[in-house]
C-alpha positions as CSV (number, residue, x, y, z in Angstrom):
1,M,-164.0,-105.9,81.3
2,N,-165.8,-104.5,84.2
3,R,-169.8,-105.8,84.5
4,S,-170.9,-103.1,84.8
5,I,-169.5,-101.5,81.8
6,L,-170.3,-105.5,80.1
7,K,-174.0,-105.1,80.6
8,L,-174.2,-101.7,79.4
9,N,-172.0,-102.8,76.0
10,E,-174.5,-105.7,75.9
11,I,-177.6,-102.5,75.9
12,A,-176.2,-100.9,73.7
13,V,-176.1,-103.5,70.8
14,K,-179.3,-105.6,71.6
15,K,-182.1,-104.3,68.6
16,E,-184.3,-103.6,71.3
17,R,-184.0,-101.9,74.8
18,L,-187.0,-101.4,78.1
19,I,-186.1,-97.9,78.9
20,I,-188.7,-96.0,81.6
21,G,-188.7,-92.7,81.2
22,L,-189.3,-90.2,84.5
23,M,-190.2,-86.3,83.7
24,S,-191.4,-84.2,86.8
25,G,-191.8,-80.4,85.7
26,T,-192.0,-77.4,87.5
27,S,-195.2,-77.4,88.2
28,L,-194.0,-79.6,91.5
29,D,-197.4,-82.3,91.2
30,G,-195.9,-85.0,90.9
31,L,-193.8,-87.0,88.6
32,D,-194.4,-89.5,85.2
33,I,-193.5,-92.5,84.1
34,A,-193.9,-94.3,81.0
35,L,-191.8,-97.5,79.5
36,I,-191.2,-97.7,76.4
37,K,-190.0,-100.4,73.9
38,I,-187.4,-99.0,71.3
39,K,-185.9,-100.4,68.9
40,G,-182.8,-99.1,66.6
41,F,-181.5,-95.7,67.3
42,G,-181.2,-92.4,65.4
43,K,-183.1,-92.0,62.2
44,H,-184.8,-95.7,62.8
45,T,-186.1,-95.3,65.8
46,F,-188.9,-97.0,66.6
47,I,-191.1,-96.6,69.9
48,T,-194.4,-98.9,71.8
49,L,-195.9,-96.7,75.1
50,L,-196.4,-100.1,76.8
51,A,-197.3,-98.5,80.3
52,Y,-197.7,-94.8,81.7
53,E,-199.0,-93.3,84.6
54,T,-198.5,-89.9,86.3
55,V,-198.5,-90.2,90.2
56,S,-199.1,-87.4,92.3
57,Y,-196.7,-86.2,95.3
58,G,-198.5,-86.0,98.3
59,E,-198.9,-82.8,100.2
60,E,-195.8,-83.0,102.6
61,I,-193.1,-83.4,99.7
62,K,-194.8,-80.6,97.6
63,K,-194.7,-78.2,100.5
64,A,-191.3,-79.3,101.2
65,I,-189.9,-79.2,97.0
66,K,-191.9,-75.8,96.7
67,S,-189.5,-74.2,99.8
68,I,-186.6,-74.5,97.9
69,C,-187.8,-74.0,94.2
70,F,-187.1,-71.2,91.8
71,V,-185.6,-68.8,95.0
72,K,-182.1,-67.5,95.2
73,A,-182.2,-67.8,99.0
74,V,-182.7,-71.9,100.1
75,D,-181.5,-74.2,103.5
76,L,-178.6,-76.0,102.0
77,E,-179.1,-78.4,104.1
78,R,-182.7,-79.3,102.8
79,V,-181.5,-79.0,99.3
80,C,-179.0,-81.7,100.4
81,L,-181.7,-84.2,102.1
82,L,-184.4,-83.5,99.4
83,N,-181.7,-84.8,96.2
84,K,-181.8,-87.8,98.3
85,E,-185.4,-87.7,99.4
86,I,-186.7,-86.9,95.7
87,A,-184.3,-90.1,94.5
88,T,-185.8,-92.2,96.9
89,L,-189.2,-91.4,96.4
90,H,-188.8,-92.1,92.8
91,A,-187.5,-94.9,92.8
92,E,-189.8,-95.6,95.0
93,L,-192.7,-95.2,92.3
94,I,-190.7,-97.0,89.6
95,N,-190.9,-100.2,91.5
96,A,-194.2,-99.8,91.9
97,F,-195.0,-99.3,88.9
98,L,-192.9,-102.0,87.8
99,L,-194.9,-104.4,90.1
100,K,-198.7,-102.7,88.5
101,H,-197.4,-103.7,85.2
102,Q,-195.9,-106.9,85.8
103,Y,-192.6,-106.5,85.1
104,K,-189.2,-107.1,86.7
105,A,-186.3,-104.8,87.1
106,A,-184.4,-107.7,85.4
107,D,-186.7,-107.2,82.5
108,I,-185.7,-103.4,82.5
109,D,-182.9,-102.1,80.2
110,L,-182.2,-98.4,81.4
111,I,-183.7,-95.6,83.4
112,A,-184.3,-92.1,81.9
113,S,-184.3,-89.6,85.1
114,H,-184.8,-86.1,84.4
115,G,-184.6,-85.3,87.7
116,Q,-186.4,-82.3,89.3
117,T,-184.9,-79.0,88.6
118,I,-184.5,-76.5,91.4
119,Y,-183.5,-73.6,89.6
120,H,-182.5,-72.7,86.1
121,A,-180.0,-69.5,85.4
122,P,-179.3,-68.8,82.0
123,A,-176.7,-66.5,81.1
124,R,-179.2,-64.2,79.4
125,L,-181.4,-63.5,82.6
126,R,-178.5,-62.4,85.4
127,E,-176.5,-59.7,85.3
128,P,-172.9,-60.5,83.0
129,D,-170.4,-63.0,84.7
130,Q,-167.8,-65.4,84.1
131,I,-170.0,-68.1,84.9
132,G,-172.7,-68.4,81.7
133,N,-175.1,-70.5,82.0
134,A,-176.3,-72.6,84.7
135,T,-179.2,-75.4,85.9
136,F,-179.9,-77.5,88.6
137,Q,-181.6,-80.7,89.0
138,I,-182.1,-83.2,91.9
139,G,-183.1,-86.3,92.1
140,D,-179.1,-88.3,92.4
141,G,-179.3,-91.1,89.8
142,D,-177.2,-93.2,92.0
143,Q,-179.9,-93.4,94.5
144,I,-182.4,-94.4,91.9
145,A,-180.3,-97.2,89.8
146,V,-179.3,-98.8,93.8
147,K,-183.2,-98.7,94.8
148,T,-184.4,-100.5,91.9
149,G,-181.1,-102.2,90.4
150,I,-181.3,-100.7,87.2
151,I,-178.6,-98.8,85.2
152,T,-180.3,-95.0,84.6
153,L,-178.9,-92.0,82.9
154,S,-179.4,-88.9,84.6
155,D,-178.4,-84.9,84.8
156,F,-179.1,-84.8,80.5
157,R,-178.7,-80.8,81.4
158,Q,-175.1,-80.9,82.1
159,K,-173.2,-82.1,79.6
160,N,-176.0,-79.5,77.5
161,V,-175.2,-76.8,79.6
162,A,-171.2,-77.6,79.6
163,Q,-171.3,-77.4,75.8
164,G,-171.8,-73.6,76.4
165,E,-176.2,-74.2,75.5
166,E,-178.8,-73.2,78.4
167,G,-179.7,-76.7,79.3
168,A,-183.0,-76.5,77.8
169,P,-184.9,-77.2,76.1
170,L,-183.8,-80.3,75.1
171,A,-187.1,-81.5,73.7
172,L,-185.7,-81.3,69.7
173,Y,-183.4,-84.5,69.7
174,G,-186.7,-86.4,70.3
175,D,-189.1,-84.3,67.9
176,Y,-186.4,-84.7,65.0
177,L,-186.3,-88.6,65.3
178,L,-190.0,-89.0,65.8
179,F,-191.9,-86.1,63.8
180,N,-190.1,-84.6,61.2
181,N,-191.2,-85.4,57.7
182,I,-191.5,-84.1,54.2
183,A,-195.4,-83.6,54.7
184,E,-196.2,-80.7,57.3
185,N,-195.2,-77.7,58.6
186,R,-195.4,-78.6,62.5
187,I,-194.8,-77.0,65.5
188,L,-194.2,-79.5,69.1
189,L,-195.8,-77.6,71.4
190,N,-195.1,-78.9,74.7
191,I,-197.8,-76.4,77.9
192,G,-195.5,-77.2,81.1
193,G,-195.0,-75.1,83.5
194,I,-193.3,-73.6,80.8
195,A,-194.6,-73.6,77.3
196,N,-191.3,-74.3,74.6
197,F,-191.7,-75.7,70.7
198,T,-189.9,-76.9,68.4
199,V,-190.4,-75.6,65.0
200,L,-190.2,-78.8,62.5
201,A,-190.8,-77.3,59.2
202,K,-191.0,-80.0,56.4
203,G,-188.0,-81.4,55.4
204,S,-186.0,-80.2,58.3
205,N,-182.7,-81.1,58.4
206,F,-181.5,-81.3,62.9
207,I,-179.0,-78.2,62.4
208,D,-182.0,-75.9,60.7
209,I,-184.5,-76.7,63.9
210,I,-185.4,-74.1,66.6
211,S,-186.3,-75.7,69.9
212,T,-187.1,-73.3,72.8
213,D,-189.0,-71.9,75.4
214,V,-191.2,-68.5,74.7
215,G,-192.9,-68.1,78.1
216,P,-195.1,-69.0,80.5
217,G,-197.4,-72.3,80.4
218,N,-199.1,-73.1,83.7
219,T,-196.8,-71.5,85.8
220,I,-198.7,-68.5,86.8
221,M,-201.8,-69.7,86.5
222,D,-201.2,-72.4,89.4
223,Q,-199.4,-69.9,91.3
224,F,-202.7,-68.0,91.4
225,V,-204.7,-71.1,92.1
226,Q,-202.5,-72.0,94.9
227,A,-202.5,-68.4,96.5
228,N,-205.8,-68.2,96.2
229,F,-208.5,-71.2,96.3
230,E,-208.1,-73.6,99.3
231,N,-207.2,-77.4,98.0
232,K,-207.0,-76.6,94.7
233,F,-203.5,-76.5,92.7
234,F,-204.4,-75.6,89.2
235,D,-207.7,-73.8,87.2
236,D,-209.2,-77.7,86.5
237,D,-210.8,-77.4,82.0
238,A,-210.4,-73.2,83.2
239,Q,-213.4,-73.1,85.0
240,I,-212.4,-70.5,87.1
241,A,-211.2,-68.5,83.9
242,S,-213.8,-68.9,81.9
243,K,-215.7,-66.9,84.0
244,G,-213.8,-64.2,84.1
245,V,-212.9,-61.3,81.4
246,F,-209.2,-60.9,80.4
247,N,-207.8,-57.0,81.3
248,Q,-205.6,-56.1,77.8
249,S,-203.9,-53.3,79.2
250,L,-202.6,-55.8,81.7
251,V,-201.9,-58.6,79.1
252,N,-199.8,-55.6,77.2
253,E,-197.9,-55.0,80.1
254,L,-197.1,-58.5,81.6
255,M,-195.8,-58.4,77.5
256,K,-193.2,-55.9,78.0
257,H,-190.2,-57.7,79.7
258,P,-186.7,-57.9,77.7
259,F,-187.0,-61.9,77.5
260,F,-189.9,-61.3,74.9
261,E,-187.3,-59.1,72.5
262,Q,-184.6,-61.7,72.8
263,D,-184.1,-64.2,69.9
264,F,-184.7,-67.3,69.8
265,P,-183.8,-70.1,71.3
266,K,-183.8,-68.8,75.0
267,T,-184.7,-70.8,78.5
268,T,-186.8,-69.3,81.0
269,G,-188.4,-70.8,84.4
270,P,-190.5,-69.4,87.1
271,E,-187.4,-67.9,88.6
272,L,-188.9,-65.2,86.4
273,F,-192.3,-65.7,85.5
274,N,-194.1,-65.9,88.9
275,L,-197.1,-64.0,90.9
276,L,-194.2,-61.7,91.8
277,Y,-194.4,-60.5,88.1
278,L,-197.9,-60.9,88.0
279,K,-198.0,-58.2,91.1
280,N,-195.4,-55.8,89.8
281,A,-197.1,-55.1,86.3
282,M,-200.3,-54.6,88.2
283,A,-198.8,-51.9,90.2
284,T,-197.2,-50.4,87.3
285,L,-200.7,-50.0,85.8
286,G,-201.8,-49.0,89.1
287,L,-204.1,-51.6,89.2
288,T,-204.8,-52.5,92.8
289,A,-207.7,-55.3,92.3
290,L,-209.0,-57.7,89.6
291,T,-211.7,-60.1,90.3
292,L,-210.1,-63.6,90.8
293,E,-211.7,-64.9,87.4
294,D,-210.2,-61.7,85.6
295,S,-207.0,-62.2,86.5
296,L,-207.0,-66.0,85.8
297,A,-208.6,-65.0,82.4
298,T,-206.2,-62.5,81.8
299,L,-203.4,-64.7,82.6
300,N,-204.1,-67.3,80.3
301,R,-204.1,-65.0,77.3
302,F,-200.8,-63.5,78.2
303,T,-199.7,-67.1,78.0
304,A,-201.7,-67.8,74.7
305,L,-199.9,-64.4,73.5
306,C,-196.4,-65.6,74.5
307,I,-197.0,-69.1,72.6
308,A,-198.6,-67.4,69.5
309,N,-195.7,-64.4,69.0
310,G,-193.3,-67.3,69.0
311,V,-195.7,-69.6,66.7
312,K,-195.6,-66.1,64.1
313,K,-191.8,-65.8,63.8
314,Y,-191.9,-69.0,61.9
315,F,-195.4,-69.8,60.0
316,S,-197.9,-67.6,58.4
317,E,-201.0,-68.6,56.6
318,N,-199.2,-69.7,53.4
319,H,-197.1,-72.4,55.7
320,Q,-200.4,-73.8,56.5
321,P,-198.8,-75.0,60.4
322,V,-200.3,-77.9,62.1
323,V,-199.7,-77.1,66.0
324,Y,-199.3,-80.4,68.1
325,L,-200.6,-79.8,71.6
326,S,-198.9,-81.6,74.8
327,G,-198.3,-81.3,78.0
328,G,-201.1,-80.3,81.2
329,G,-202.1,-77.2,79.6
330,A,-203.3,-79.2,76.4
331,H,-206.4,-79.9,78.6
332,N,-207.3,-75.7,79.4
333,P,-209.8,-75.4,76.6
334,L,-209.4,-71.8,77.4
335,L,-205.7,-71.5,76.9
336,V,-206.5,-73.8,73.6
337,K,-209.2,-71.1,72.7
338,N,-206.9,-68.4,73.1
339,L,-204.1,-70.5,70.7
340,E,-206.6,-70.7,68.1
341,E,-207.8,-67.1,68.1
342,L,-204.7,-65.8,68.3
343,I,-203.2,-67.9,65.0
344,P,-206.3,-68.8,63.5
345,F,-203.9,-69.8,60.1
346,A,-203.1,-72.9,62.3
347,V,-204.7,-76.2,63.0
348,F,-204.5,-77.8,66.9
349,K,-204.4,-80.7,67.3
350,D,-203.0,-83.3,70.2
351,T,-199.4,-85.8,69.9
352,S,-202.2,-88.7,69.8
353,A,-202.8,-87.6,66.3
354,L,-199.1,-88.8,65.9
355,G,-199.2,-92.1,68.3
356,I,-197.7,-90.6,71.3
357,N,-199.8,-89.6,74.4
358,P,-199.5,-86.3,74.7
359,D,-198.9,-86.7,78.7
360,A,-196.4,-89.0,78.2
361,K,-194.6,-87.0,75.7
362,E,-191.7,-85.3,78.3
363,A,-191.0,-88.2,79.9
364,I,-190.7,-90.5,76.5
365,L,-188.3,-88.3,75.1
366,F,-186.2,-88.5,78.6
367,A,-186.5,-92.4,77.3
368,L,-185.3,-91.4,73.9
369,L,-182.2,-89.6,75.0
370,A,-181.3,-92.3,76.7
371,N,-181.1,-94.9,74.1
372,E,-179.5,-92.2,72.1
373,T,-176.8,-91.5,74.6
374,V,-176.2,-95.6,75.0
375,A,-176.9,-96.9,71.6
376,G,-176.9,-94.0,68.9
377,D,-173.9,-92.5,67.2
378,Y,-175.1,-88.9,66.8
379,A,-174.3,-88.9,64.0
380,V,-177.8,-88.0,63.0
381,F,-177.8,-84.8,64.6
382,S,-174.6,-82.9,64.7
383,E,-170.7,-82.5,65.0
384,E,-171.2,-80.7,68.3
385,T,-173.6,-83.0,69.6
386,K,-171.8,-85.9,72.1
387,S,-173.8,-87.1,74.6
388,M,-176.0,-87.1,76.9
389,G,-176.7,-88.1,80.9
390,K,-174.6,-89.7,83.3
391,V,-174.7,-93.2,84.1
392,S,-175.1,-94.8,87.4
393,F,-174.9,-98.8,87.8
394,P,-176.8,-100.5,90.8
395,N,-173.9,-101.8,91.8
């Protein structure tokens, strides 16, 4: 047997594995690195977070990534080069992470790399064609594997697309394994660049679970801050938005896109929800200007309303749902306040109440996908779910 295949087989039958999960979202601001110890697989999965950090990107690489992300016309050579450059950077960050936390590459069984999404093209948001859903992440897994010396799984979203799905969100697999229960109705709400949630009614079977994008998370708010405030990348602690008053007419106009009428599950991205979307909504209303504070307050309320409307499709006051927050939006006090006001019957916590660091959750979930791909049999999910992640060997 080929030595690399033999090594993968040895990892698959181990009682526990050390896996690094990587996540870089649509905020384009850095890389989440989570090292977890995983025992078992499927419903008998037990995890321990051993180390975690978020490493911010430098200004030059941020600018380069933003130049090719979420727009139809790009420099193809730049995409080609960044596919390698991002992977090389991620490998360097992993090596530094291991050194800092006193691990060797030989200690780590697998790396699970989400990659950097540069374009997401679900069929529902395009003119009808024969191609169907598509999505594109850069950060070549072979580069990461070779430069770290660790078997790497990447391109998790492509199998989902090949099976006719939209490639996102993939959180439902890990959310089901870690958080499904018989005592509580739960919403696992992640507010990154895009807001998505997994609905876990108590006692759910996997086939009953819904995991879906609901609309923008931080993406338009962050874009607005970056466009209007020098050296600011987001509204830290909602300091700006908290000084403003949301414009209800503009919120209503922002909610008029057909995306919000489409059935769940569905996906979206900054290709749709961006500053042009805001500009067009203002033009429709004849709004020539709002204060910066009022604009951010309005975008904050819009984000909260997208989420609230989604939650209310599944739960009412009788269900007493608990919403578990993760992602950058969980740290936005005005956004949480708006959610509490719009969903008064829900209890809001973050995933630390379930034993999971809310900032590390997405990276952890991709590590879980790698574990299932290598060691699981997918019987716990469905017959249609086979495997996810392409395997890259160091040699």
